[in-house]
N, C-alpha and C positions, 0 to 999 in steps of 0.2 A: 674811462681812464682813472688808473689809481693814482693816490697822491703823489706817490713816487714819480710818475711818468708825466705829471701835471708840473711838478717841481723842475724835472729835468727839460721838458719843452720851454717853461718859464725860462729857464738858463739860456739855453739855445737862441733864445731871441734877445738878452740883453747885449748891450754895447759896452758897458761898463761894470766892473766885478769888484766886491769886498774881498777882502783876503780869506773869509769865511766861503766864500762863494768858488772862489779858485780853488781852494783846499778840497771842496766838495767834487769839483769837476776833476781835479788831478788825482782826486783819490789818496792825497798825501797830508800831513797834519798842518793846521794852522800858521804854527811856528815856524815849518820849512819854509812854506811861503812867505812868511815877514822876513825870515833870515834871506830868502833870495832875491827878495824886493830891496832889503837893507843894504845888500851886498851889489846890486846894480845888475844881478843876474835876470831879475824879473822887472821889468821897468815899468815905471807908471807914476802917479804924483800922489801928493798929499792933499785932504780936504783942507783948505784955507782955515787958518784959525784953530785947527785939531790935529789929532796926531793919527787921523784915520788915513790908511792907504786905498788908493782906487788903482786897478789895473784895467785899461783898454783893452776891447776884443781883439784888435790886430796883436798886441803884445802877449795876451793869451796864446794866441795860436802859434805865433814864433816860439813862444816858451815849450809848449808842447810839443810842437815840432822838433826842436832841439834836442827833448828830453826823451825822445819816443814814448811820449804819453798818447793812446789814442785819442782821436779828434772826435769821435762820436758823441760824447758826451756834451760836447761844446756845440756840435754842428747840428745836432739833433740826428735822428735815423732816417729821415726822408732825403731822398736823392735829390739836388737842385738841377733844374732845366731851365734854359733860357730858349725861349722861341723868339727869333729874330726874322720878320717877315713882314711886308706891308701890305699884305693881302689878310684883311681881317677876317674873310671866313677861314681862311687857314688856322688864322692864329686862334680865332674860336673854336675850330676843332679840335686842335692840338690842347687848349688850356680845358676843356671840357673832357676828353679823354682821359687825359694825365692827371687832372685834379680828382677826377672822380676814381682814379685808380687807388688812391691813398698812398701810394709809395713816393709820390712826388710833390715838390713844392716848385710851384711853375713861374716865371716871371717874363714879360712879354716887351719885344722893342721893335720899332718899326724902322729905324734907321740904323746904318752903321755906326753912326757916332753914340746913339743911346746904347747900342750892344755894347762898345767900348765902355762907356760908361758903367753899366750895369754888371759887365765881366768883373769889374774890380771891386763893387759894393758889395755883389751877391754872389760872388765866386761859385759859379755854376760847375757842377759835374760833368754837365753834358749841354751842347749848343745845337739846336736845331736851326741852321741857316741857310736863308734864301739866299742865292747867287746874285740876283739883280734887286737891287735895294735903291732907293731914291737918289742917295748921295756918293755910295760907294759899292762896289761890286765885293763880293762874299771872300775874295782870295785878299782882299785889301784888310778886311775885317781878321782873317786867319793868321797873315803875317803880323799884324798889332799885337793881337792877342798872345801869338807864341813867342814874343819878345818878352812877356812877362814872366819871370821864371815861376811865381807864384802860382800861374795856370797852368803850368806844364802838363799836370796829369788829366786836365780836361780834356773830354772827347768833343769832339767837332763833327756833326753831319751836316752837310750840304746838300740841299733840297732845291732842285731846279727843272724845268721843262725845256729851257733853252739853252741848252750848253751843248757842246760840239765834243767829241772824245781828247783833243788836243788841250781842251781847257779844263777837261777833268783831271788830267795829268797835272796840270798846273795848279790847282786846287790841292791836290795832295801835296805836290810840291810845296804849297804855302802853308800846309800846316793841318788840312782838314784829314780827319780819320777815313771818311768815307764819303761816297755821292750815291745819293739816291734820286731818281728821275721823277718827275711829275708825269702824268697823274701815278699815285703812290698807292698801295694797299695799306690800311693806317693799321690792321692787326699785325702784318709782318713788320712795319716799322716798328711798333710796341715791341715787338719779340726782339728786334736788331738793340733796341735801346735797353732791355732787359740784359741780354747778353754781353753788351759794351759797360754796363754798370754793374754787373754781375748782382742782381736783385731778383 
């Protein structure tokens, strides 16, 4: 890994940024960042007892989207995938295959509640979602996620073995992009993920 890509991956993990780091990420001058901060176009806070300005990650993302600045410098180049399943063997399979690929950053959840919390924190590009979870069904997770405008670009693939055709229609209506029946072919599933995420 080069020094430049090291710096970039470090910035991709940070939650609060200096004006210098914000300038580096947005590829604009530090003075422009300071002007945007002071005018209220870029919100943040000052370090108590100093003149230093700090910008939270969420605010950086909003500012970048509003000004059509590419998000890849902040979010890193790896695609984020959230695996939601209460079957630990399936979770382990997905985690091993996707992480060893190198193009994906993987998180896991075993309940619909945890999935809701993680989608807000992790902001996945794609969710692999089991239909039958211990607390709620996949369609409830889909509907909840689709109510968040920040997650409208996220792809959702529902994976299940016990669903009839009318339930599949309900899942698609609830916001799922695709349904895959268990047992599935892992290579075909990875190929579909590549197509959906364009990697």
